[in-house]
N, C-alpha and C positions, 0 to 999 in steps of 0.2 A: 202663589195666591194665598190670601188670608181669608178665612171664612169665620164669621162670628155669629153668635146667637143673640147678641145684645144690639137690637136695632137702634136703641137710643144712644149708644156709645159714640157714634160718629155721624156727622151730617152727611147727606148723600154726596155732596161735592167732594168732601174729603175722602169718602169711601171710594169714589171713582178714581181719584188721583193715586191713592195708596193701594188700589186693587183690592179693596176690602168689600166683601159682600155680606149683607146682614140678613138675619131671619129670626124667627121666634124659636125659643126652646121647645122641643117636642118630647114625646114620651121616652125617646132614647137618651134624653139629657135631663134627668129628673132634678138635678141640682141647678139647672139653668146656667151652666158654665159655658164659656166660649169654646168653640171647636176651631182649631187652627191648623192649616196646612201651610207648607213653606215652599216657595218657588225659587229655585236657584237661578238668579238672573245672570245674563251674560255680561258681567261687569269685570273690571280689572281691580286688582287689589289696591287699597288706599296706601298712601305713603307710610313708610315705617316710622316708628316713634322717634321724634326729634328730641335732641338735647336742648331744651329751651330754658331760658332764665326769665325771671319776671320782667315785664316791660317797665322801663325806667319811669314812664309817666303814668303808672297805675294810680288811679284816683283814690284818695282817702274817702271813706263814707262812714256814716254813723250806724248803718244797719247792714248786716250780711244775711243773705237768704240761704238756708241749708235745706237740702232735699235728699231723697232716696227713692229708688224704684217702688212702684205700687205693688209690693209683694204681700202686703197685709191690708187689713181694713184701716180706715182713717183713725179709729180709736187706738188700735194696736200700734200703728206707726207713731202716733203722738206719744204713746207710753214708752216706746223704744227710743225715739230720737229726741223727744222733748228734753229729757235730762241732759243730753249731750249739748243741746243748744244753750241751755242755762249755764252749763259749765264753761262753754267757750265764750259766753257773754262776759263772765267774770274774768276769764283769762285775757281777753282782748280789750275790755272796757267798752266794747261796742255791743249793740243789741243784735244777737243772733237769733233769727226766727226760723222755725221749721215750717216748711210749706209742703203739704201733702198733695200729691198728684193722683187723680182718680183712676188713670189708666196709662198704659205704656205709650200710646200715641201722644197724649199731652206731655208726658214726661220727656219723651224724645224731643218734641217740638220746643218746649221751654228750655231744655238743656242746650239745644243747638242754637237758639237765639241768645244764649248767654244770660238767661234770667236767673240762674242759680250761681251763687258764689262758692258754696261748699257742697260737695256731693259725695255720698258714700254708696258705692255700688261695685259691680264686678270688675275684674282686671281688664277685660277687653274695652269697657267703656272708659275706664281711667286712661288706658293707653291711647284711645282715640282722641280724648279731650287734650291730652298732652301734645299730640301731634297736630291738632286742628284748632283748638280753642285757647291756646296759651295757658292751659292749666298746669300746675305743678302737683305731682303726687306726693303728699306730705307724709302719710303713715299708712301702714298696711295691717290688716288683721293677722293674728298669729296663725301659722300653718298655711298649707297650700289649699287650692280649691280643686276638688275632684268630684265629678258627678257619676252616679250610677243609675242604671235602670233596674228596678226591682219588681218582682212579681210575688204573689202569695206563695208561701212555701208549698202548699198542696196543689199548685197548678203545674202539673207534670207535662202539659202539652207545649208550654213555651220554654224553649231551651236556648234560643238564639235571637239576637236583636232583629235579624231580617224577618223573623216570623211575625213581627209586629206590623208588617206592611198592611195598611188599611184598617188597622185596629185602633181603638181609642186608648190613649195613654194620658195620664194626668201629669201636667207640668205647668209651666208659666209661659206666657206669650213671648215670642221673639221681640226684642233681642236678648232675652234671658240667655245667659251663657250655657247653662245645661241643655236647654231646648235647642239652641243653635248647634251645639256639639252633637247631639243625638240625630237631629235632622240632617246634619252634614254627612252622616254615614249612608244616606240614601241619595244616589245620583239622580234618580228619576222622581220628580215631584208627584207623579201620579201613583207612585208605589211607596209613598211615605206613610208613617203612622199618622193618625189624626190626633192632634194635641187637644185635650180637654183642658182649656186654660183655667187654672185654679189658683186662687190667692192663698199664699201661706204654705210653708212646708208641712205644717201639722195637717192642714186640710188635704193636701195632696196625698199624704200617706193614708189618711183615714178614708178618703174617697176610693182609693185603690182597694183597701181592705174591705170596704162596703160593696165592692163589685161594680162601681160606677165607671171604672176603667180597668183594663186588664194589667196595666203596669204603671209605674210611677217613676218620674225623673226626680232624683233627690241628691243633695250633697251627701257625701259619704259620712260626714260627721253627724248630720241630722238622722240618717238612717240608723246609725249606731245608737243614737239617743232614743229613738222610738222602738228599736228592736235589738237591744244590746246583746242578747244571746243568739240572735239569728234563728229564732224558732218560728217566727211568723212570716218571714220573707226569704226570698232567694234572689241573688244578683245575677242577671243574665248579660250585663254589659257594664264595663268600667271605662269611662272616657279618659283622655289624656289629662295630665295634671297641669294646672296653671298657678301663677302666684295668687296670693290671697286677695280678698276684697280690700279696697283701699279708699282713703279719703283724699280728694283732690280739691285744690283751691284755684279760683279763677283770678283774672288780672285786676279785678276791682279790689281785691284784698291786698293791702300793702305788703311788701316783703317783710317788714317788721312783724306784722300780725300773723303772716304765714309761719314765721319762725316760732312765734309764741304758741300757735296752735299745734304745730308739729311737736314741739317739746312737751307741751301740756298733755297731749294724748298718750304719750309714752310713760308718764309719771304714775306712781301708785295712786295718786289722788284722783286719777281718771277712772279708777275701777268702779266707784259708786255710780258715776254717770253712765258708764257703759255696761252696767250689769245686765239690763234687759236685752241689749244688743248682743252681748256675748251668749246669753241664754238662748236667744232666738236662733243663732247660727252655731250653737254648740261649740263656741270658741273657748279655748283654755289658754290663759296667759294674757300678758299685756300687749297693747299695740306696739308695733315695731317700726324703726326707721326704714326707709326704702332705699335700696342700693341703686347706684347709677346704672341705667340700662336694664334694670330688672324686669321692666314691663315692655321692653322693646319687642316689636313684632306681634304682640298679643292681639292688637286690633285687627289683624288680618282675618280673623274669623267673622268679622262684620262685612267683608267685601261683597257679599251677595245680599246684604240687608239694605232696604230702601233708606236713603238719607245719610248713609255712612260712606259712600264712595268718595 
């Protein structure tokens, strides 16, 4: 079950279908963030990542739509991804536009309907699109993806992840990879932490430090950026490691343009366009080609998430 404090986020019908219950922020939620719990449905795992090639009848078009998960505000997202859209417009000779999605539900819905041509997000979503939406994974961010759960350094009461049962921890709404990984450690949905859904890694860290939640789910690289000496935080859980975030392209993008985009993203010329993206995710180095089968099976973490079976 997902519980949110933003009643305006979803229509009542959608809330019923998605098992989403809404209510107003109260005194225990001073920042007005979403509180989310996760119900592990009795579903079977989706198919493994398939080795797909571009459909031969992929249509040429003059505009490609680029998007990414709503992990930042609209302004921040446009500052991060706008320069990449401009760069890829020059590379392909087509207009590449960045389209911001205001919440995860809209992002998932538009993605599954094929409304986006280019997407930069987590390895599990890239793997799922490759298996189900005829996307090709073009390039990946440097380094692997690992999430941790951190608490304030002076919080001596919390030593283990299981102690977070029923407690508020700051993170992003499912299907964020870090959140899914952490909630997956709790078999009983009634004994899970309560996710205070918060936009942006910076805010997640600072909300935890301000005491609005007892712990924070963060990428290891971002935590090292915020607390390089480890004097303000202490890690109580480290999740398994996944391949890095990646950029995938849908079947409306011609094979020629996919090849142009893949090559252009790995060139030194891409560094200016990706500066804000690399800073936001504490990435060091250029984007890299993706090895065959590198993301195979990663989508399995979505098996209990609505819409990805």
